[in-house]
C-alpha positions in Angstrom: -5.1 -6.6 9.9 -5.4 -10.0 8.3 -2.1 -11.9 7.6 -1.3 -13.7 4.5 0.0 -17.3 4.6 3.3 -15.9 3.1 3.3 -13.4 6.0 2.9 -16.0 8.8 5.7 -18.1 7.4 8.0 -15.3 7.1 7.3 -14.0 10.6 7.9 -17.6 11.9 11.4 -17.2 10.0 12.1 -14.1 11.2 11.3 -14.4 14.9 8.5 -11.5 14.6 5.6 -12.2 17.4 2.2 -10.9 16.4 2.6 -8.2 19.1 5.5 -6.5 16.9 3.5 -6.9 13.6 0.4 -5.3 15.4 2.7 -2.4 17.0 4.3 -1.4 13.4 0.6 -1.9 11.8 -1.0 0.5 14.4 2.0 3.3 14.7 3.8 2.6 12.0 4.0 5.2 8.8 2.8 4.1 5.5 4.6 4.8 2.3 3.0 3.7 -1.2 5.4 1.5 -3.1 5.3 1.8 -7.0 3.8 -1.5 -7.1 0.9 -0.1 -5.1 1.8 -1.8 -2.2 2.1 0.3 1.1 5.2 -0.5 3.1 4.8 0.6 6.9 7.9 0.9 9.2 8.8 2.5 12.7 11.6 5.3 11.8 14.2 6.0 15.0 13.2 9.8 14.4 9.3 8.3 15.2 10.9 7.2 18.7 10.6 10.4 21.0 6.9 10.8 19.6 5.9 7.5 20.8 7.8 7.4 24.0 6.1 10.6 25.1 2.8 9.2 24.4 3.6 6.3 26.2 2.8 4.0 23.1 6.2 1.8 23.2 8.5 0.4 26.1 12.4 0.0 25.9 12.0 -3.7 25.4 9.4 -3.5 22.2 11.4 -0.4 20.5 14.9 -2.4 20.0 12.4 -5.4 18.3 10.0 -3.2 16.3 12.9 -0.7 14.9 13.7 -1.0 11.7 11.4 -3.8 10.8 9.1 -3.3 8.1 5.6 -4.5 6.9 4.4 -4.8 3.0 0.8 -4.4 3.0 -1.8 -4.4 0.3 -3.2 -0.8 -1.0 -6.0 -1.1 1.2 -3.8 -1.9 4.5 -5.9 -4.3 5.4 -4.2 -7.6 4.8 -0.1 -7.8 5.8 2.0 -9.6 2.7 5.4 -9.8 4.2 7.7 -9.0 7.1 11.1 -8.1 7.1 
């Protein structure tokens, strides 16, 4: 996973750590967008499965829920975060 300069800037502006971005990148659901980018996010309905497998802690849970990564179509570079 690579971060674009824009993604790094947005992470700083929005208080997202690299740990949160990596978690979303690893466990987030991938959704194709009309512009050929890929949106990755953790949804509330995904949480029980993540908790069951011990992939998420309570503290990290609240911080990654409703956060989104926009990635290039190969899912190798994070373009922006929100």
